[in-house]
C-alpha positions in Angstrom: 12.1 41.4 -11.2 12.6 42.0 -14.6 11.4 39.3 -17.0 15.3 39.3 -18.6 16.8 38.6 -15.0 14.2 35.8 -14.3 14.8 34.1 -17.8 18.7 34.6 -16.9 17.9 32.5 -13.4 16.1 30.0 -15.3 19.1 29.3 -17.4 21.6 29.3 -14.4 19.2 26.8 -12.6 19.0 24.4 -15.9 23.0 24.6 -16.5 23.8 23.9 -12.7 21.4 20.8 -13.3 22.6 19.9 -16.6 26.7 20.0 -14.9 25.7 17.8 -11.9 23.8 15.3 -13.8 26.6 15.3 -16.0 29.2 14.5 -12.7 26.7 12.0 -11.7 26.9 10.3 -15.2 29.8 9.4 -15.0 29.3 6.9 -12.1 25.8 5.6 -13.1 23.7 5.4 -16.1 22.8 9.1 -17.7 19.1 7.8 -18.1 18.9 6.4 -14.8 20.1 10.0 -13.6 17.5 11.7 -16.0 14.7 9.8 -14.1 15.9 10.4 -10.2 16.1 14.2 -11.2 12.8 14.2 -12.9 11.8 12.3 -9.6 13.4 15.2 -7.2 11.9 18.1 -9.4 8.4 16.5 -8.9 8.7 15.8 -5.4 9.2 19.4 -4.8 7.1 21.0 -7.3 4.2 19.2 -5.4 5.0 20.2 -2.4 5.4 23.8 -3.0 2.0 23.2 -5.0 0.3 22.4 -1.7 2.4 25.2 0.3 1.8 28.1 -2.3 -1.7 27.6 -2.9 -2.2 31.2 -4.7 -4.8 30.7 -7.7 -6.4 27.9 -8.7 -5.9 26.5 -12.3 -8.4 25.2 -14.9 -8.5 21.9 -16.4 -6.8 23.1 -19.7 -3.8 24.7 -17.4 -2.7 21.5 -15.8 -3.1 19.8 -19.7 -0.6 22.9 -20.7 1.8 21.9 -17.8 1.3 18.3 -18.4 2.2 19.1 -22.2 5.6 21.0 -20.7 6.6 18.3 -18.7 6.0 15.9 -21.6 8.3 17.6 -23.8 11.1 17.7 -21.2 10.8 13.9 -20.9 10.9 13.2 -24.8 13.8 15.9 -25.1 15.6 14.0 -22.3 14.8 10.4 -23.9 15.7 11.4 -27.5 19.0 13.3 -26.6 20.0 10.4 -24.5 19.4 8.0 -27.9 21.3 10.2 -30.2 24.1 10.7 -27.9 24.1 6.8 -27.9 23.9 6.8 -32.1 25.9 9.7 -33.1 28.8 12.2 -32.6 28.4 14.2 -29.5 30.0 17.2 -30.6 27.2 17.5 -33.2 24.2 16.0 -31.5 24.0 18.1 -28.3 24.7 21.3 -30.0 22.3 20.5 -32.2 19.5 19.8 -29.6 20.2 23.3 -27.6 19.6 25.3 -30.7 16.2 23.5 -31.8 15.2 24.3 -27.9 15.8 28.0 -28.8 15.2 28.1 -32.6 11.4 26.9 -32.5 10.4 29.0 -29.8 11.7 32.3 -31.2 10.0 31.1 -34.4 6.8 30.5 -32.7 7.0 33.9 -30.8 7.8 36.1 -34.1 5.7 34.6 -36.4 2.5 33.4 -34.2 2.7 35.5 -31.1 3.7 38.6 -33.2 6.7 39.4 -30.7 8.3 42.3 -32.0 11.8 42.5 -29.9 13.9 46.2 -30.6 16.7 46.3 -33.3 19.2 45.4 -30.4 16.8 42.5 -29.2 17.0 41.2 -33.0 20.8 41.2 -32.9 21.0 39.5 -29.4 18.9 36.5 -30.8 20.7 36.4 -34.2 23.6 36.0 -32.0 22.3 33.4 -29.4 22.3 30.5 -31.7 25.8 30.8 -33.0 26.8 31.0 -29.3 25.1 28.2 -28.2 26.4 26.1 -31.0 30.2 27.0 -30.0 29.7 26.7 -26.1 28.1 23.5 -26.2 30.7 22.2 -28.9 33.8 20.3 -27.1 34.9 18.1 -24.4 34.8 21.0 -21.7 30.9 20.0 -20.9 31.1 17.4 -18.1 28.4 15.4 -19.6 29.3 11.8 -20.3 27.7 9.1 -23.1 24.7 7.8 -21.9 25.9 4.2 -23.4 29.2 2.4 -24.5 28.3 2.9 -27.9 28.6 6.6 -27.4 31.7 6.5 -25.3 32.9 4.5 -28.8 31.5 7.2 -31.0 32.8 10.4 -29.1 36.4 8.9 -29.3 36.4 7.4 -32.8 34.9 9.6 -34.9 36.3 13.0 -33.8 34.4 16.0 -34.9 33.0 14.4 -38.2 29.1 15.2 -39.2 27.3 12.0 -38.5 24.2 11.2 -40.0 22.8 8.8 -37.0 21.3 10.5 -34.0 20.9 13.8 -36.1 17.0 13.2 -36.2 17.0 12.0 -32.9 18.6 15.7 -31.5 16.1 17.6 -33.5 13.4 15.7 -32.1 15.0 16.4 -28.4 15.3 19.7 -29.3 11.7 19.9 -30.5 10.6 18.6 -27.2 12.7 21.1 -25.0 11.5 23.5 -27.3 8.0 22.2 -26.2 8.6 22.4 -22.5 9.3 26.2 -23.0 5.9 26.7 -25.5 3.5 25.1 -23.4 4.0 27.0 -20.4 3.4 30.6 -22.2 -0.4 30.2 -22.4 -0.3 29.2 -18.6 -1.5 32.1 -16.7 0.1 33.1 -13.6 -2.9 33.4 -11.7 -3.0 29.4 -11.9 -0.7 28.5 -8.7 1.9 26.1 -9.2 -0.2 23.1 -9.6 0.7 23.2 -13.6 4.7 23.0 -12.7 3.6 20.0 -10.7 1.7 18.4 -13.5 4.9 19.1 -15.7 7.0 17.4 -13.3 4.3 14.5 -13.1 4.1 14.0 -16.9 8.1 14.1 -17.1 8.3 11.0 -14.8 5.4 9.5 -16.8 7.1 9.7 -20.2 11.2 8.9 -18.5 10.5 5.9 -16.3 9.0 3.5 -19.4 12.4 4.7 -21.4 14.3 3.4 -18.4 12.3 0.4 -18.0 12.6 -0.5 -21.6 16.9 0.2 -21.6 18.9 -2.6 -21.9 21.2 -3.0 -18.7 19.9 0.3 -17.2 19.5 -0.1 -13.4 16.3 1.3 -12.1 17.9 1.7 -8.5 21.2 3.4 -7.8 23.0 3.6 -4.4 21.7 6.4 -2.1 25.3 8.2 -2.2 23.9 9.2 -5.8 20.1 8.9 -5.3 20.0 11.7 -3.1 22.3 14.4 -5.1 20.2 13.3 -8.2 16.8 14.0 -6.8 18.4 17.4 -4.8 19.4 18.7 -8.6 16.1 17.7 -9.4 14.5 20.2 -7.3 16.9 23.2 -9.1 15.6 21.9 -12.3 11.8 22.5 -11.2 12.7 26.0 -9.6 14.4 27.0 -13.1 11.3 25.5 -15.0 8.9 27.9 -12.7 11.4 30.8 -13.4 11.1 30.4 -17.2 7.2 30.4 -16.8 7.2 33.9 -14.9 9.5 34.8 -16.9 7.6 34.2 -19.9 5.0 36.4 -18.6 6.9 39.3 -18.0 9.2 39.7 -21.3 8.4 38.3 -24.9 8.6 34.9 -25.3 11.1 34.9 -28.0 13.2 36.8 -25.4 12.8 34.8 -22.7 13.7 31.8 -24.5 16.7 32.8 -25.9 17.9 33.7 -22.6 16.9 30.6 -20.8 18.2 28.9 -23.5 21.8 29.8 -22.7 22.0 27.3 -20.5 24.3 25.4 -22.4 27.1 27.9 -21.2 26.7 27.6 -17.4 28.5 24.0 -17.7 31.3 25.0 -19.6 32.0 28.0 -16.8 31.4 25.6 -14.0 33.9 22.8 -15.8 36.6 25.8 -16.4 36.4 26.7 -12.9 35.6 23.9 -10.5 37.2 21.2 -12.4 40.2 23.0 -14.5 39.1 22.1 -17.4 40.4 23.5 -20.5 38.1 25.5 -22.8 38.2 25.6 -26.8 38.7 28.4 -29.3 35.4 27.7 -30.3 33.8 27.9 -26.6 35.5 30.7 -25.7 34.1 32.2 -28.7 31.0 31.1 -28.1 31.2 32.6 -24.1 31.8 35.7 -25.8 28.9 35.6 -28.2 26.5 34.8 -25.2 28.1 37.6 -23.2 27.1 39.8 -26.0 23.9 38.3 -26.9 23.0 39.2 -22.8 23.9 42.4 -23.1 22.3 43.2 -25.9 19.0 41.4 -24.8 19.1 43.2 -21.4 19.3 46.7 -22.7 16.3 48.9 -21.7 
């Protein structure tokens, strides 16, 4: 399968994960949902590594995988802290933009990626498209804390300094998740992906334990769906890993980072939520970016 399609499949997986986790976060604390999704992803990744034993990873491959997972865990932790301190309409899209901008810059400046002119145009369109699509009330995500809930409903769309630094750190963590998978060769097998998921749990668990009033255990009717959602997330990570080896990192990262569009579309279709004008413009921009980036 072409790298562009694999990256888009990864975006779909990430988007479905965020949408489902957002729905679950309406019933239980979002940080706990994040932990359970990481646990579910770890179980499926380790099981898959035992079943599909192609290739043997080196210690460096496992270390890169663990770094990717640590980036994922740090990204989740700082994103929830950002949502607890600042305006959701700012911190969420800011973290999304950071997740795509950093890999693109590394790909262009360090790895020497040289997309076509149409590819450059697609990359240029993607960042504002992600910002617009991720802004507004149509996404199903809910604030992680009561403070975030209050901020979301009392501050409107003003730019708030609180939470911005955490959002930038979250975006950096998600960027590391993408970047650290690039050096892992495909013949290393699935153990680097398993190492990634294990590391993500190791980072997320202390955050949950340290959070005041956040339960570690949740009812099975919520825990089981959260675990299942995690399997989709791990599959998306594996798809991006393959895509990064079949396509330029800058292009694969941009396409995979279009995942914020998916929750907006799913909320429109299944929850009958209204799409704002900004989100509609972002969806159109995302469609144009996909068309430009996938032109042979």
